[in-house]
Residue, then its C-alpha position, 0 to 999 in steps of 0.5 A: m542654821r536656824i533655831p526651830i520655833e518649837a524650841i522657844f516655849l514659855r515657862e510661867a515660873e521664869a518671870p512675872t511678865l510675858q516679856g520677861r518669860l519670852a526673853a528667858a525662853v529665847v536665852r534658854a533655847i540658845l544655851e541649851s541648843r549650843a547654837r553657834p554664832g550666826t544661827l538664825l532665830p524665827s522672825s518676830r512675826k512667826l514667833a508671835q503667831a506661834l506663841g499667841m502674842s503681839r509682834m511688838t512684844v517679840t520685837l522688844v524682847y529681840q531688841e533687849l537681847v541684842s543690847l545684852g549681847y545674846l543676839e545681833t541684827r544681820p542685814r537681809s537675814g534677820i535676827a541671829v545668835a551673836a558671837t558675844v553670848p554671855h555664859r556660853r556653855l563649854r562644848p564637848e569637842e573642846f575636851k577631845g583627847q581627855r580621859t573622862d571614862a569610868e576607868t579615869a573616874g574610879s569609884p564614887p565617894d563613900w558618902q556615908s563614911w564622909l558624912s558619918d558625923q553629920s546626921s540629918p536634922r530630926r526636927v524640921i518644920r515643913k510646909p508644902p512648897d505650894w502653900q499659897s495655893y491653899l484657901y486656908p493656910f494657918i501657917y506661921g512666919q509667912p508674909d501677907p503682901v497685902l499688909f506690906d508697903h511695896n512702894a516704900w520699900r521700892d523707894c528705899a531700894r532706889r536710894a540704896l542703888g543710887t550713885r551716892d550709895f552705890g560705890e560705898l555698898a559695892a565695896d568689900r567691907y571685910g566683915s564690917d556692917d553698914p554703919l547706917l543700920i548699926d546706928y539705927i539699931c543702937s539709937n532706936t530699935l534697942p532702946r525700945r527694949g530698954i537696951t543700951a549698946r555701942p556699935d562694937q556690941v552689935l553684929v548684923t546677922l542673916g536673920a536670928q537663925n544665923g546669930l543663934f548658930l554663931a553664938t552656939e558655935l562659940l559657946s557650946r562645948a561637950d562639958r557645958l550643959a545647955v538648956a532649951e525649952e520643951p516644947g520649943y523651937p526645933d532649930f534650937a535643938e538641932t543647932l545644939r545637936r550639931a554642936h555636940s552639946p549635951t542638952t536638957f529640955l526643960p518643960v515650960d508652963q503657962m509662964g514659959l520657962n521656970p528658972d527654979q527648975l534649972p539644973d545646977n550644972a547648966r551653962l547655956v540657957i536658950v529662951t524665948p521670953s517675949h513670945h514662947i515658941p510655940t505656945g505664945a506664953t510670956m515670961p513674967l517680970e519676976r521670972r526674968h529677974e530670977l533667971i538673971r539672978r541665977a545666971a550670975a549665981q551659977d555662972f551660966l549664959i543666956i541666949e534670948d531670942d526676942y524674935d517677935f516683941e513688936m507684935s505685943y498688941l494684947a498687952p505692953p511688951a515686957p522688958a527684954l532680959k538683956s535690959l535687966d542684965p547688969g553683968g553682960r550674961v545675956i546674948y540678945l538676938g533680934s530680927f527684921s525678917k519676922s516683922l518685914f518678910p522672911g526672905l530678907r534675912i536681916g537680924y542682929m546679935v547684941a553681946p559684950p564686945e569680946l563675943i561680938a569680935r569673935a562672932r564677927a571673925l567666925r561670920s567672916i570666914m563663912l559669908r563675909h557679911p550680909p549683903s550691904h545693899l540689903q542692909r542699907i535698904t533696911a536702914y532706910f526703911l527704918a530711918l524714914g519711918h516706914y518700919d513703924a508704920h508697917i508695925a502699926r498696920l501689922r498690930q491692927a491687922f493681927k489683933q483683928r484676926r486674933e479676935i476672929l480666930e478666938q471667936a471661931l475656935d470658941r464656936h467650934g469647941l477648940q481651945i487655945a492651950g496655955a495662957p493667953a499670949a501678949g499677941g503674936s501671929s499664932v496660937w497653940i491648940r490642943g486637940p481632943d485626947g488621943s488625937d494625932s495632929t500629924a494625921l489631922a494635918l494630912a487629912l486637912r490638905p484635901d480640904s485646902v487647909l494647912i495647920e502645923p502639927g505639934a510633934v516637931f516642937f517636942e524633943k520627946p513628943a507624946e504618941p500621938c501628939a494632940y497639939f498643933r499650931l495655927g498661924y494667922g499672919t497670912i490668912a485673910d480675915i474673911a477666910i478664918p471662920e470657914g477654915i476653923r469650921r473645916i478643922a473642927a468638922r475634920i476632927r469630928r469625922m476622924r473620931f480619934 
């Protein structure tokens, strides 16, 4: 028996290197063909000729798969499938005699009735999966690899995977967090926002999103009115909706949410005071004090999402709401995923010990705790000074991109909506009266331009919605002017 040579073919998406793609292809051929032990593989020479690669590459891959237990060397026969293949698929003949026909299976579940209480999210920010192939991706929240110190991160990962740390981090922590990361958050990160917290007041989360879910799950009830910003972050609305929380969406102005407009029966208020999502407005100090005063007077709680405070490069960051809160009414959410890279999914919640204990217990039955090694790598990256250097690079780069973007917008008659932001990595644009940003976004894709239509940020958007968001965290400086020119040209051609 022999695996045919045409069964081994490369898929570029399976690995970044040629050697890795070939190893994946050989393993795939073994598993998908259910090859029995002893089945021969093509010789290294023939496989190299068929795939157009060096014979040495094939030989190295075969040797690697021998060490992993997929292959074995047979004298005078060549390379064959080993009896120790990991994850061998179960063979249908092993189930002969068991009933697997439609009569046994019965009718499929009625998923509409099973999921009747679980409505799909109505407001979801979507971007094409191939967004990196666009020449002008004005999208928010994606990393720019050029600005990240990969060598520093690799060094921190090496430390965390070393013998000294591995035993500690490989253990089940039973819901507790990495003490090194907690110590850094308490002693360095939070003091920069004017916040003093003990370890029992901090919980590591899978990004700020996970913290929002935990807080909302614990604090929302059908008899407690929640208030969210309008426009605002769509996931605030969807998290409250999932919790069946009655919600009022309060319009924001050029200074963010206005505490004077809060309803008297508000019990939970979710805000982004440092950089409002999506307008970028910064809540002034007077409003922050008033919001804290009203929380005490009306007995409501505040969830503060301080997701982007590091990117205040146009003006010094205002004190966090949490730092102005003497009564413990503010639940503070922070994240390293925005400033480092979104795939990291490491954030934190700061709140009174009673809430943190309940949130830890809820988190434990969901996911135990965020991966210990990622926590430790992040802790090293912070403690060794790499994070501060990274933030300095981002601020400098984003400030320069912001200047180029504003000049290009002014040149083509496009205006930033609302007040100038303290910084950030996006701007909120209002298109011409009567324009439809959703239609504009679709029309721009053939021009290799991506923008974020604004309707998703509103609970009740205008029809059509003229607003859209432009992110400049990923797009290169040199590409910004041409991208804005294409947006303006497309708007003129569409004649809304």
